[in-house]
C-alpha positions as CSV (number, residue, x, y, z in Angstrom):
1,L,101.9,121.4,115.2
2,E,103.1,121.0,111.6
3,T,106.5,120.5,112.6
4,S,105.9,117.7,114.9
5,L,103.5,115.6,112.7
6,I,106.6,115.7,110.2
7,L,108.9,114.8,112.4
8,H,107.0,111.9,113.8
9,G,106.0,111.0,110.4
10,M,109.7,111.1,109.1
11,L,110.4,108.9,111.9
12,A,108.0,106.2,111.5
13,L,109.5,105.7,108.4
14,S,112.9,106.2,108.6
15,A,113.6,103.9,111.9
16,R,113.2,100.8,110.5
17,F,116.7,101.6,108.5
18,S,118.2,102.7,111.6
19,S,121.0,100.6,113.4
20,S,120.8,102.7,116.6
21,P,120.9,99.9,119.7
22,L,118.0,101.5,120.9
23,F,116.1,99.3,118.6
24,D,117.7,96.4,119.0
25,G,115.2,93.4,119.7
26,I,112.9,95.2,117.5
27,K,112.1,94.0,113.8
28,P,112.6,96.3,111.2
29,P,108.9,97.1,110.5
30,Q,108.1,97.8,114.0
31,R,110.8,100.1,114.6
32,G,108.9,103.2,113.9
33,D,105.7,102.3,115.5
34,R,105.6,104.5,118.5
35,F,106.6,107.5,116.6
36,G,103.5,106.5,114.1
37,Q,101.4,106.1,116.9
38,R,102.2,109.5,118.2
39,A,101.8,111.0,114.5
40,K,98.6,109.5,114.6
41,A,97.2,111.1,118.0
42,I,98.7,114.6,116.7
43,Y,96.7,113.9,113.6
44,D,93.3,113.0,115.6
45,N,93.8,115.8,117.6
46,S,94.3,118.3,114.9
47,I,92.0,117.3,111.9
48,R,88.6,118.4,113.1
49,A,89.6,121.6,115.0
50,I,92.1,122.8,112.4
51,R,90.7,125.8,110.4
52,H,93.5,126.9,107.9
53,P,95.5,123.8,106.7
54,N,99.0,124.9,105.4
55,L,101.6,122.8,103.0
56,R,103.2,121.7,106.1
57,Y,100.1,120.2,107.7
58,L,99.6,118.1,104.7
59,Q,102.9,116.8,104.0
60,G,102.8,115.5,107.7
61,C,99.4,113.8,106.9
62,I,101.1,112.6,104.0
63,L,103.9,110.7,105.6
64,L,101.3,109.5,108.0
65,A,99.1,108.3,105.4
66,F,102.1,106.5,103.6
67,Y,103.2,105.0,107.0
68,L,99.6,103.4,107.6
69,Y,99.4,102.0,104.7
70,S,103.0,100.6,104.1
71,C,101.7,98.6,107.7
72,E,99.0,97.4,106.1
73,P,95.9,98.9,104.1
74,D,93.4,99.6,106.7
75,S,90.1,101.7,107.3
76,Q,92.4,104.2,109.2
77,G,95.2,104.7,106.6
78,W,92.1,104.8,103.9
79,L,90.4,107.9,105.8
80,V,93.7,109.5,106.4
81,I,94.4,109.7,103.0
82,G,91.1,111.0,101.9
83,A,91.9,114.0,104.3
84,C,95.2,114.1,102.1
85,S,92.9,114.5,99.0
86,R,90.7,117.1,100.1
87,L,93.2,119.0,102.0
88,A,95.4,119.3,98.8
89,Y,92.3,120.6,96.9
90,D,91.6,122.8,99.7
91,L,95.2,124.3,99.4
92,G,94.3,124.7,95.5
93,L,97.4,122.3,94.6
94,N,95.2,120.7,91.9
95,K,95.7,123.9,89.5
96,I,99.1,125.2,90.5
97,D,100.3,125.4,87.1
98,D,96.7,126.5,85.5
99,D,98.0,129.4,84.2
100,Y,101.1,127.8,82.7
101,Q,99.8,127.2,78.8
102,S,98.2,130.1,78.4
103,D,100.6,132.6,80.5
104,S,104.2,132.8,79.2
105,A,104.9,134.6,82.4
106,A,104.3,131.9,84.0
107,R,107.6,130.4,82.8
108,T,109.9,133.3,83.4
109,I,108.9,132.7,87.3
110,S,112.3,133.4,89.6
111,N,114.2,130.2,90.8
112,L,112.7,130.7,94.2
113,E,109.4,130.8,93.0
114,W,109.9,127.9,90.9
115,S,111.5,125.9,93.6
116,E,108.3,127.0,95.8
117,R,106.1,125.9,93.3
118,E,108.1,122.5,92.9
119,E,107.5,121.5,96.4
120,L,103.6,122.0,96.0
121,R,103.7,120.1,93.0
122,R,105.5,117.3,94.8
123,A,102.9,117.2,97.6
124,W,100.2,116.9,95.1
125,W,101.6,113.9,93.3
126,C,102.1,112.3,96.5
127,V,98.7,113.0,97.1
128,W,97.5,111.7,93.5
129,E,99.8,108.1,93.9
130,L,98.7,107.5,97.6
131,D,94.9,108.0,96.7
132,T,95.4,106.2,92.8
133,F,97.3,103.3,94.8
134,A,94.7,102.8,97.7
135,S,91.7,103.0,95.0
136,A,93.0,100.7,92.7
137,I,94.1,97.6,95.0
138,A,90.6,98.2,96.9
139,C,88.6,98.4,93.6
140,R,87.0,101.9,94.6
141,P,86.4,105.0,92.7
142,P,89.4,107.5,93.4
143,T,89.0,110.8,95.3
144,I,90.8,112.8,93.0
145,D,89.3,113.7,89.3
146,S,92.4,113.0,87.5
147,S,90.7,114.7,84.3
148,K,90.8,117.8,85.7
149,M,94.0,118.6,87.2
150,Q,96.8,121.0,86.3
151,V,100.0,120.2,87.6
152,L,103.3,119.8,86.0
153,L,105.1,116.8,86.4
154,P,107.8,117.1,89.1
155,V,111.3,117.1,87.8
156,S,114.2,115.4,89.2
157,D,115.7,116.1,92.8
158,H,119.2,117.1,91.5
159,T,117.6,120.1,89.7
160,W,115.1,121.0,92.5
161,F,117.6,120.7,95.3
162,A,119.8,123.3,93.4
163,N,116.9,125.8,92.3
164,V,117.8,125.1,88.7
165,P,114.2,125.4,86.7
166,V,113.8,122.7,84.2
167,E,110.8,122.9,82.0
168,S,108.2,120.2,82.5
169,A,104.9,119.2,81.0
170,I,101.3,118.5,82.4
171,I,99.8,115.0,81.5
172,D,96.5,115.5,79.3
173,P,93.6,113.5,80.3
174,N,93.1,112.0,77.1
175,P,95.3,108.8,76.8
176,L,95.8,109.5,72.9
177,V,97.7,112.6,74.1
178,A,98.7,111.5,77.7
179,W,101.4,109.0,76.6
180,Q,103.8,111.4,74.6
181,T,103.5,114.0,77.6
182,L,107.3,113.9,78.4
183,R,108.2,113.6,74.2
184,G,110.7,115.9,73.9
185,C,110.9,117.6,77.2
186,P,113.5,118.8,79.2
187,N,112.1,117.1,82.3
188,Q,113.3,113.5,81.9
189,D,113.1,112.5,85.3
190,E,112.9,108.9,85.3
191,R,110.0,109.6,88.3
192,A,107.9,111.7,85.6
193,W,107.9,108.9,83.1
194,F,106.9,106.5,86.0
195,L,103.7,108.8,86.6
196,V,103.0,109.0,83.3
197,I,102.5,105.1,82.9
198,N,100.8,105.1,86.3
199,F,97.9,107.8,84.7
200,L,97.6,105.5,81.7
201,L,97.2,102.5,84.2
202,L,94.6,104.4,86.3
203,I,92.6,105.2,82.7
204,A,92.8,101.3,82.2
205,Y,91.6,100.5,85.7
206,D,88.7,102.9,85.3
207,L,87.6,101.6,82.1
208,G,87.6,97.7,83.6
209,Q,85.6,98.7,86.4
210,Q,82.7,99.6,84.1
211,K,80.3,97.0,82.9
212,K,80.5,98.2,79.4
213,P,83.9,99.6,78.3
214,D,83.7,101.8,75.5
215,P,85.1,99.9,73.0
216,Q,86.8,103.2,71.2
217,R,88.1,103.7,74.4
218,T,89.4,100.6,75.1
219,K,91.5,100.8,71.5
220,D,92.7,104.5,72.7
221,I,93.9,102.9,75.9
222,E,95.5,99.9,74.2
223,A,97.3,102.2,71.3
224,A,98.5,104.8,73.7
225,V,100.4,102.0,76.0
226,A,101.6,100.7,73.4
227,C,103.2,103.8,72.0
228,Y,104.5,104.8,75.5
229,T,106.3,101.5,75.3
230,L,108.0,102.7,72.2
231,L,108.6,105.9,73.6
232,L,110.3,105.0,76.5
233,P,114.2,106.5,76.9
234,P,117.0,103.8,76.3
235,Q,117.9,103.7,79.9
236,F,114.5,102.2,80.7
237,H,115.5,99.3,78.4
238,L,116.5,96.3,80.7
239,D,119.4,95.0,78.4
240,S,120.4,98.7,78.1
241,G,123.2,98.3,80.8
242,S,122.5,101.6,82.1
243,I,120.6,100.2,85.6
244,L,123.3,100.7,87.9
245,F,122.3,100.3,91.8
246,N,124.8,101.8,94.3
247,S,124.3,104.7,97.0
248,E,124.9,107.5,94.4
249,H,122.2,106.0,91.4
250,F,119.7,103.5,93.4
251,R,116.9,106.2,93.4
252,R,116.9,106.6,89.5
253,S,117.3,102.6,89.0
254,N,114.4,101.9,91.6
255,W,112.2,104.2,89.4
256,I,113.5,102.2,86.0
257,I,112.4,99.2,87.7
258,S,109.2,100.2,89.0
259,T,108.3,101.8,85.5
260,N,108.9,98.4,84.1
261,I,106.8,96.4,86.7
262,M,103.9,99.2,86.6
263,L,103.9,98.8,82.5
264,Q,103.5,95.4,82.8
265,G,100.7,95.8,85.5
266,C,99.0,98.2,82.6
267,Q,99.2,96.1,79.9
268,T,98.0,93.3,81.6
269,F,94.9,95.5,82.9
270,V,94.4,96.3,79.1
271,R,94.5,93.0,78.1
272,F,91.5,92.3,80.9
273,I,89.4,94.8,79.4
274,T,90.1,93.4,75.9
275,E,89.2,90.4,76.7
276,K,86.1,90.7,79.1
277,A,88.1,89.3,82.4
278,S,86.4,90.1,85.6
279,L,86.9,89.6,89.3
280,N,85.3,87.6,91.6
281,L,85.7,89.8,94.8
282,S,84.8,87.3,97.0
283,S,88.1,86.3,98.2
284,N,89.3,84.4,101.1
285,S,91.6,87.3,102.3
286,K,91.2,88.5,105.7
287,N,91.9,92.1,104.8
288,Q,89.1,93.4,102.5
289,L,91.2,96.2,101.4
290,L,93.5,93.6,99.7
291,A,91.0,91.0,98.5
292,P,91.0,92.3,95.2
293,L,94.8,91.7,94.5
294,A,94.5,87.8,94.5
295,A,90.9,87.6,94.1
296,A,89.8,84.6,92.0
297,S,89.4,85.5,88.5
298,K,87.7,84.7,85.0
299,F,89.7,85.3,82.2
300,G,88.7,85.6,78.6
301,A,92.0,84.2,77.6
302,R,94.1,81.5,79.4
303,E,96.1,82.6,82.2
304,M,99.2,81.3,80.5
305,D,98.8,83.7,77.6
306,Y,99.5,86.7,80.0
307,R,103.3,85.1,80.4
308,P,104.8,87.9,78.2
309,Y,104.0,90.4,81.1
310,A,104.9,88.2,83.8
311,E,108.3,87.3,82.4
312,Q,109.1,91.1,82.0
313,V,108.4,91.2,85.9
314,Y,110.8,88.0,86.4
315,R,113.7,89.7,84.2
316,C,113.0,93.1,86.6
317,I,113.4,91.2,89.8
318,R,116.6,89.3,88.5
319,Q,118.0,92.4,87.9
320,W,117.4,94.1,91.6
321,P,119.9,93.5,93.9
322,P,118.2,92.6,97.1
323,E,119.5,95.2,99.4
324,Y,117.9,98.0,97.1
325,I,114.3,96.5,96.8
326,P,113.2,97.9,100.2
327,C,114.3,101.2,99.3
328,N,111.8,101.5,96.6
329,S,108.0,102.3,97.6
330,P,106.5,99.3,99.2
331,F,103.5,99.9,97.8
332,I,105.2,98.4,94.0
333,G,104.9,95.0,95.4
334,C,101.3,94.5,94.7
335,L,102.2,94.8,91.0
336,V,104.9,92.4,91.7
337,L,102.2,90.2,92.4
338,G,100.4,91.6,89.6
339,P,96.6,92.7,89.0
340,A,94.7,89.5,90.0
341,A,98.2,87.9,91.2
342,I,98.3,87.3,87.4
343,H,102.2,86.8,87.6
344,M,102.2,84.1,90.5
345,R,99.1,82.5,88.8
346,V,101.5,82.2,85.6
347,A,104.3,81.2,87.8
348,K,102.4,78.3,89.2
349,G,101.5,77.5,85.6
350,L,105.2,77.5,84.4
351,G,106.2,75.2,87.6
352,S,103.5,72.8,86.9
353,G,104.4,71.9,83.4
354,S,108.2,72.8,83.8
355,D,110.8,69.9,82.6
356,T,112.1,68.9,86.3
357,G,115.4,68.1,83.6
358,R,115.6,72.1,83.0
359,K,114.9,73.7,86.2
360,P,112.9,73.1,89.5
361,P,109.4,73.2,89.6
362,F,107.8,76.8,90.8
363,I,111.0,78.5,90.5
364,E,109.3,81.8,89.1
365,V,107.1,81.2,92.3
366,E,110.0,81.1,94.6
367,L,111.4,84.4,92.6
368,L,108.1,86.2,93.4
369,K,108.1,85.4,97.1
370,L,111.7,86.0,97.7
371,A,111.3,89.7,96.1
372,L,108.4,90.0,98.1
373,G,110.0,88.9,101.2
374,H,112.8,91.5,100.8
375,I,109.7,94.4,101.1
376,A,108.2,92.3,104.2
377,R,111.5,92.4,106.1
378,F,111.4,96.4,106.5
379,W,107.7,96.7,105.6
380,G,104.4,95.2,106.9
381,I,102.5,95.6,103.7
382,G,105.3,92.7,102.3
383,S,103.7,90.6,104.9
384,A,100.2,91.4,104.2
385,I,101.0,90.5,100.2
386,L,102.6,87.5,101.2
387,G,100.0,86.2,103.3
388,E,97.6,86.7,100.0
389,I,100.0,84.5,98.3
390,S,99.5,81.9,101.2
391,I,95.9,82.0,100.6
392,L,96.0,81.7,97.0
393,M,98.5,78.8,96.9
394,L,96.4,76.9,99.6
395,V,93.1,77.6,97.5
396,G,95.0,76.2,94.3
397,K,95.9,73.1,96.2
398,R,92.2,72.2,97.3
399,A,91.1,73.2,93.9
400,T,93.3,70.3,92.4
401,K,92.6,68.1,95.2
402,Q,88.9,68.2,93.7
403,P,87.2,65.7,91.5
């Protein structure tokens, strides 16, 4: 059962990149559909009857949840992600390293035991990412309580595959401590840094959902994000020359790009809070789970005041080779568009006021659409995001025509 679920989940995700003649005439996003449908059938027939779920079953469910949400967020994917969260809790993955800080013996385990624990940690962080992403884009509360998890950040694939233990760290729920989780830590993997800013983004998002955010907590997250930005290692700087895209380094470079885009999203959220911006969720979107992504907004400042964050995203895209964009998580497309589609709103503003002698109008709009188009070539969620852009642009045109 578990092996079949995992295998079909893997094929559902990987078939889109296949050059096999078996997929001739089938567009890349649909090549894995039959495997995904089979995986969903296995899940539906097993989830209610399973009595003793194990790690392998959870891993199969994670692959299925990722597949469903990468096609397009819907209620089926939402429910599977919720099941993944509960299965992870049932397996005790939220407290894998509960003894790490208090028991020195936990740091001197055998290489094999460390490797087995690392596999558990990776399963937990996959579930956590799915849960936080699905909740954030839909403006719904997450299933996982991020303030009560004792799990070390994952190390690099290279060290894990080699069974070489590397000391890592647990993210403290206090943002004033969380930002420096990896300061001086032997684990300097790019994905670990990405997870830290993702954690800070979640804190900012939670604050933004409150009717009256606590002023001190708002100052804390603002300071934490600023300190994280200054702490980032040199390889994360866009002008460092260390971002290399080839078959050997594209994983590392994609995490660097994602971290920078996530950082801009986090800074935008923090500014939303400090300037008391609000979202009007009565969107024209056909997908209610994506509606908040491009919902009409009431900003406490002019939209163009968010230009510095948008400009950094445009810089990321300019350094992102098109052939490697689909190799990143397709979920990053939501942050390419930006919270409340702010990066697209800024791009429209730049186009409206651009000097046609300097550059064509709306060139940044085209930049965003082209980047998302490369995601859409392989992932259904990319097409869904482009659909939100079309609605946003249409609503904007109607607004400019009104007297």
